[in-house]
GULUM-516754 format. One record per atom (N, C-alpha, C): residue number from 1; residue in three letters; atom name; x, y, z. Coordinates in nm, 3 decimals, always signed. Layout:
BEGIN
NUM_ALA_CA_X_Y_Z
...
end
This chain:
BEGIN
1_MET_N_-9.294_-1.634_+11.408
1_MET_CA_-9.373_-1.608_+11.288
1_MET_C_-9.292_-1.461_+11.218
2_ALA_N_-9.226_-1.463_+11.135
2_ALA_CA_-9.142_-1.348_+11.052
2_ALA_C_-9.235_-1.269_+10.972
3_THR_N_-9.216_-1.158_+10.968
3_THR_CA_-9.282_-1.041_+10.894
3_THR_C_-9.195_-1.002_+10.761
4_THR_N_-9.257_-0.994_+10.677
4_THR_CA_-9.222_-0.973_+10.558
4_THR_C_-9.270_-0.799_+10.488
5_SER_N_-9.196_-0.728_+10.486
5_SER_CA_-9.186_-0.563_+10.444
5_SER_C_-9.224_-0.589_+10.262
6_LEU_N_-9.315_-0.520_+10.238
6_LEU_CA_-9.392_-0.480_+10.120
6_LEU_C_-9.291_-0.371_+10.048
7_GLU_N_-9.256_-0.423_+9.900
7_GLU_CA_-9.248_-0.276_+9.852
7_GLU_C_-9.364_-0.255_+9.703
8_ARG_N_-9.374_-0.168_+9.640
8_ARG_CA_-9.466_-0.135_+9.568
8_ARG_C_-9.351_-0.078_+9.431
9_ILE_N_-9.342_-0.148_+9.331
9_ILE_CA_-9.246_-0.143_+9.202
9_ILE_C_-9.390_-0.121_+9.106
10_THR_N_-9.308_-0.007_+8.996
10_THR_CA_-9.391_+0.025_+8.894
10_THR_C_-9.298_-0.003_+8.787
11_LEU_N_-9.333_-0.095_+8.691
11_LEU_CA_-9.294_-0.169_+8.568
11_LEU_C_-9.377_-0.107_+8.453
12_GLU_N_-9.290_-0.044_+8.358
12_GLU_CA_-9.360_-0.012_+8.180
12_GLU_C_-9.250_-0.143_+8.137
13_ILE_N_-9.400_-0.239_+8.063
13_ILE_CA_-9.344_-0.322_+7.991
13_ILE_C_-9.450_-0.291_+7.851
14_PRO_N_-9.381_-0.402_+7.738
14_PRO_CA_-9.485_-0.425_+7.645
14_PRO_C_-9.620_-0.439_+7.637
15_SER_N_-9.711_-0.429_+7.563
15_SER_CA_-9.859_-0.515_+7.632
15_SER_C_-9.838_-0.656_+7.633
16_ILE_N_-9.790_-0.709_+7.521
16_ILE_CA_-9.744_-0.841_+7.529
16_ILE_C_-9.710_-0.928_+7.622
17_GLU_N_-9.636_-0.827_+7.708
17_GLU_CA_-9.573_-0.969_+7.805
17_GLU_C_-9.666_-0.921_+7.935
18_VAL_N_-9.761_-0.878_+7.961
18_VAL_CA_-9.811_-0.854_+8.068
18_VAL_C_-9.923_-0.985_+8.123
19_ALA_N_-9.940_-1.082_+7.988
19_ALA_CA_-9.989_-1.237_+8.013
19_ALA_C_-9.852_-1.273_+8.092
20_PHE_N_-9.717_-1.242_+8.061
20_PHE_CA_-9.627_-1.330_+8.121
20_PHE_C_-9.567_-1.335_+8.244
21_LEU_N_-9.622_-1.161_+8.230
21_LEU_CA_-9.608_-1.143_+8.411
21_LEU_C_-9.720_-1.176_+8.516
22_ARG_N_-9.804_-1.190_+8.452
22_ARG_CA_-9.920_-1.234_+8.524
22_ARG_C_-9.892_-1.329_+8.555
23_THR_N_-9.855_-1.431_+8.507
23_THR_CA_-9.851_-1.549_+8.522
23_THR_C_-9.722_-1.592_+8.631
24_LEU_N_-9.594_-1.477_+8.620
24_LEU_CA_-9.495_-1.530_+8.708
24_LEU_C_-9.493_-1.461_+8.751
25_SER_N_-9.622_-1.310_+8.882
25_SER_CA_-9.676_-1.323_+8.999
25_SER_C_-9.770_-1.404_+9.037
26_LYS_N_-9.829_-1.445_+8.945
26_LYS_CA_-9.903_-1.574_+9.063
26_LYS_C_-9.829_-1.672_+9.097
27_LYS_N_-9.722_-1.739_+8.994
27_LYS_CA_-9.637_-1.860_+9.070
27_LYS_C_-9.550_-1.788_+9.190
28_MET_N_-9.492_-1.677_+9.217
28_MET_CA_-9.472_-1.643_+9.287
28_MET_C_-9.542_-1.557_+9.438
29_GLY_N_-9.635_-1.568_+9.423
29_GLY_CA_-9.709_-1.550_+9.534
29_GLY_C_-9.747_-1.356_+9.541
30_TRP_N_-9.689_-1.297_+9.405
30_TRP_CA_-9.735_-1.168_+9.427
30_TRP_C_-9.865_-1.132_+9.402
31_THR_N_-9.880_-0.979_+9.459
31_THR_CA_-10.025_-0.914_+9.419
31_THR_C_-9.998_-0.823_+9.251
32_MET_N_-10.034_-0.825_+9.186
32_MET_CA_-10.010_-0.759_+9.043
32_MET_C_-10.147_-0.694_+9.043
33_LYS_N_-10.127_-0.547_+9.040
33_LYS_CA_-10.215_-0.457_+8.996
33_LYS_C_-10.233_-0.428_+8.870
34_ARG_N_-10.294_-0.357_+8.794
34_ARG_CA_-10.276_-0.315_+8.637
34_ARG_C_-10.340_-0.164_+8.657
35_HIS_N_-10.286_-0.069_+8.637
35_HIS_CA_-10.349_+0.067_+8.644
35_HIS_C_-10.308_+0.100_+8.494
36_ARG_N_-10.469_+0.121_+8.427
36_ARG_CA_-10.474_+0.212_+8.329
36_ARG_C_-10.496_+0.356_+8.300
37_LYS_N_-10.468_+0.419_+8.217
37_LYS_CA_-10.497_+0.580_+8.219
37_LYS_C_-10.648_+0.588_+8.163
38_SER_N_-10.671_+0.724_+8.215
38_SER_CA_-10.803_+0.754_+8.172
38_SER_C_-10.813_+0.767_+8.045
39_GLY_N_-10.945_+0.790_+7.925
39_GLY_CA_-10.904_+0.847_+7.811
39_GLY_C_-10.862_+0.989_+7.832
40_ILE_N_-10.930_+1.037_+7.944
40_ILE_CA_-10.889_+1.235_+7.945
40_ILE_C_-10.743_+1.219_+7.973
41_GLN_N_-10.680_+1.142_+8.011
41_GLN_CA_-10.545_+1.162_+8.099
41_GLN_C_-10.456_+1.113_+8.004
42_GLN_N_-10.501_+0.992_+7.906
42_GLN_CA_-10.456_+1.013_+7.750
42_GLN_C_-10.452_+1.144_+7.653
43_ALA_N_-10.565_+1.170_+7.676
43_ALA_CA_-10.588_+1.274_+7.584
43_ALA_C_-10.536_+1.405_+7.633
44_LEU_N_-10.466_+1.481_+7.767
44_LEU_CA_-10.412_+1.614_+7.817
44_LEU_C_-10.273_+1.524_+7.777
45_GLU_N_-10.221_+1.405_+7.781
45_GLU_CA_-10.073_+1.373_+7.745
45_GLU_C_-10.086_+1.379_+7.596
46_ASP_N_-10.122_+1.353_+7.495
46_ASP_CA_-10.164_+1.370_+7.328
46_ASP_C_-10.114_+1.535_+7.363
47_VAL_N_-10.246_+1.620_+7.402
47_VAL_CA_-10.187_+1.786_+7.389
47_VAL_C_-10.096_+1.810_+7.409
48_GLU_N_-10.039_+1.809_+7.572
48_GLU_CA_-9.904_+1.830_+7.648
48_GLU_C_-9.769_+1.772_+7.529
49_ALA_N_-9.819_+1.700_+7.462
49_ALA_CA_-9.717_+1.615_+7.362
49_ALA_C_-9.676_+1.690_+7.208
50_GLY_N_-9.765_+1.732_+7.167
50_GLY_CA_-9.810_+1.813_+7.073
50_GLY_C_-9.875_+1.722_+6.951
51_ARG_N_-9.945_+1.624_+7.012
51_ARG_CA_-10.014_+1.489_+6.918
51_ARG_C_-10.114_+1.579_+6.878
52_VAL_N_-10.183_+1.653_+6.830
52_VAL_CA_-10.332_+1.741_+6.773
52_VAL_C_-10.320_+1.769_+6.670
53_TYR_N_-10.441_+1.776_+6.636
53_TYR_CA_-10.499_+1.824_+6.483
53_TYR_C_-10.614_+1.897_+6.512
54_GLU_N_-10.584_+2.017_+6.400
54_GLU_CA_-10.653_+2.097_+6.390
54_GLU_C_-10.725_+2.089_+6.237
55_ALA_N_-10.802_+2.053_+6.261
55_ALA_CA_-10.893_+2.076_+6.118
55_ALA_C_-10.900_+2.208_+6.080
56_LYS_N_-10.893_+2.205_+5.952
56_LYS_CA_-10.909_+2.380_+5.856
56_LYS_C_-11.076_+2.343_+5.808
57_SER_N_-11.185_+2.285_+5.780
57_SER_CA_-11.288_+2.253_+5.761
57_SER_C_-11.353_+2.123_+5.809
58_VAL_N_-11.519_+2.146_+5.810
58_VAL_CA_-11.595_+2.019_+5.856
58_VAL_C_-11.537_+1.883_+5.764
59_GLU_N_-11.509_+1.942_+5.585
59_GLU_CA_-11.455_+1.825_+5.533
59_GLU_C_-11.326_+1.785_+5.556
60_ASP_N_-11.212_+1.852_+5.609
60_ASP_CA_-11.119_+1.825_+5.682
60_ASP_C_-11.094_+1.739_+5.766
61_LEU_N_-11.203_+1.759_+5.881
61_LEU_CA_-11.259_+1.665_+5.975
61_LEU_C_-11.242_+1.581_+5.892
62_MET_N_-11.331_+1.544_+5.830
62_MET_CA_-11.432_+1.436_+5.787
62_MET_C_-11.331_+1.353_+5.731
63_SER_N_-11.227_+1.424_+5.653
63_SER_CA_-11.162_+1.313_+5.588
63_SER_C_-11.056_+1.222_+5.648
64_GLN_N_-11.019_+1.292_+5.823
64_GLN_CA_-10.943_+1.251_+5.857
64_GLN_C_-10.993_+1.164_+5.945
65_LEU_N_-11.143_+1.161_+5.992
65_LEU_CA_-11.188_+1.028_+6.041
65_LEU_C_-11.202_+0.954_+5.966
66_ASP_N_-11.214_+0.935_+5.852
66_ASP_CA_-11.223_+0.840_+5.733
66_ASP_C_-11.104_+0.717_+5.716
67_ALA_N_-11.004_+0.837_+5.730
67_ALA_CA_-10.875_+0.803_+5.716
67_ALA_C_-10.817_+0.684_+5.796
end
């Protein structure tokens, strides 16, 4: 009986292609796991990348939330 070594590979693909990749992995007998970032991880990345907004007032904040 031959043993198969496994490799873990990380791919970044458009979310629209995930269904296709899932279908392909099932047909090939691969295991596919989807790892999503938590909200706090996304927020920290936004802060690091400078994608933050500081409201000048409560009215300014409310206008941004309505937009």
